[in-house]
PANUMI-958442 format. One record per residue (C-alpha): residue number from 0; residue in three letters; x, y, z. Coordinates in steps of 0.1 Angstrom, whole numbers, plus 5000, padded with zeros to 4 digits. Layout:
N
n,res,x,y,z
NUM,ala,X,Y,Z
...
% end
This chain:
134
n,res,x,y,z
0,met,6238,3983,4039
1,asn,6229,3947,4039
2,ser,6219,3927,4005
3,ala,6183,3931,4009
4,glu,6189,3970,4011
5,glu,6213,3968,3984
6,leu,6191,3948,3964
7,thr,6163,3972,3969
8,ala,6186,4001,3960
9,gly,6196,3983,3927
10,gln,6158,3977,3920
11,asn,6153,4014,3926
12,leu,6181,4026,3901
13,arg,6164,4004,3875
14,his,6133,4023,3879
15,leu,6148,4059,3876
16,pro,6134,4082,3847
17,tyr,6168,4083,3831
18,asn,6190,4055,3819
19,val,6224,4068,3808
20,phe,6230,4036,3790
21,ala,6201,4046,3764
22,lys,6214,4064,3736
23,thr,6186,4090,3736
24,cys,6184,4098,3774
25,pro,6197,4132,3782
26,ser,6218,4121,3811
27,arg,6245,4110,3787
28,gly,6251,4147,3778
29,thr,6257,4157,3814
30,leu,6277,4125,3821
31,glu,6302,4136,3790
32,his,6304,4172,3804
33,val,6311,4160,3837
34,thr,6335,4130,3828
35,gly,6353,4146,3798
36,arg,6388,4159,3808
37,trp,6381,4197,3807
38,gly,6350,4192,3828
39,ala,6362,4172,3854
40,leu,6393,4197,3859
41,thr,6371,4224,3855
42,leu,6346,4210,3884
43,gly,6378,4200,3904
44,ala,6394,4235,3903
45,leu,6363,4255,3911
46,his,6358,4232,3941
47,glu,6385,4255,3956
48,gly,6363,4283,3951
49,pro,6355,4309,3926
50,phe,6376,4319,3897
51,arg,6378,4346,3871
52,phe,6379,4331,3839
53,asn,6419,4337,3834
54,glu,6424,4323,3869
55,leu,6406,4293,3860
56,arg,6427,4287,3826
57,arg,6457,4290,3847
58,arg,6445,4264,3870
59,val,6436,4238,3846
60,asp,6468,4236,3828
61,gly,6466,4231,3792
62,val,6428,4241,3784
63,ser,6425,4265,3756
64,glu,6405,4295,3760
65,lys,6381,4282,3733
66,met,6379,4249,3752
67,leu,6374,4263,3785
68,ser,6346,4288,3774
69,gln,6329,4260,3759
70,thr,6330,4237,3791
71,leu,6320,4266,3810
72,his,6289,4271,3789
73,ala,6278,4233,3792
74,leu,6285,4230,3828
75,glu,6264,4266,3834
76,arg,6236,4252,3812
77,asp,6236,4217,3830
78,gly,6231,4238,3864
79,leu,6265,4229,3877
80,val,6282,4265,3873
81,his,6270,4299,3879
82,arg,6285,4326,3860
83,glu,6282,4362,3875
84,ala,6291,4390,3853
85,gln,6299,4423,3871
86,pro,6290,4454,3850
87,thr,6324,4470,3855
88,asn,6348,4483,3829
89,pro,6365,4460,3817
90,pro,6338,4435,3827
91,arg,6347,4410,3854
92,val,6333,4378,3852
93,asp,6336,4350,3883
94,tyr,6327,4316,3881
95,glu,6316,4294,3908
96,leu,6299,4258,3915
97,thr,6259,4256,3924
98,pro,6251,4234,3953
99,leu,6246,4207,3925
100,gly,6280,4216,3910
101,his,6295,4211,3944
102,glu,6277,4176,3950
103,val,6291,4165,3917
104,ala,6327,4179,3920
105,glu,6331,4160,3956
106,arg,6323,4128,3937
107,leu,6349,4133,3911
108,leu,6374,4147,3936
109,ser,6369,4113,3953
110,leu,6377,4095,3920
111,ile,6406,4119,3914
112,arg,6422,4112,3947
113,phe,6418,4076,3942
114,val,6433,4077,3907
115,glu,6465,4097,3920
116,gly,6470,4075,3947
117,ser,6467,4045,3925
118,met,6493,4060,3900
119,asp,6523,4035,3910
120,asp,6498,4005,3903
121,val,6488,4022,3871
122,leu,6523,4029,3858
123,ala,6535,3994,3868
124,ala,6507,3979,3847
125,arg,6516,3998,3820
126,gln,6550,3990,3819
127,thr,6542,3950,3823
128,tyr,6515,3959,3794
129,asp,6543,3975,3770
130,ala,6568,3950,3778
131,cys,6548,3923,3766
132,arg,6541,3940,3734
133,asp,6575,3947,3723
% end
C-alpha cells in the first residue's frame, strides 16, 4: 500500500459508524469479549474445530465452568460462536466458530503467535525492569 492509499484507508476508518474509542460505542463490548483472556483463548481453541463444553474447558486450561459459560454466551451473542444443542439424553452441546468468528480468530491467532514468538524478548525486558526496581 502506498502512502496515498494509507491516507485514504486511515480517512475511511475515521468515517466508520462505530468508534471503539467512544465510551458509548457498542464495539467496545465486543472488543472486550474478543480480547479478554478467556474470550481470546476460547476463540483460539475453537479455531481448531468444534468442541463440546467439557472438551473446550479442558483445552482452555484454567478457565472455570462459570467463566467459560459466560464467555461462550457473550461470544454467541456477538455472532462469533454457534451453539448446537442435540436433543439427546444426556443433552449434547457443541460449540463452533461462525464465519465471522473464524475471521476474528485468525487475527487473534496472528497476535498469539507473535506474542509466543517474542517471549524471549519479553522475559528479558521483565528481568531488566525488575532488576532496576530492586
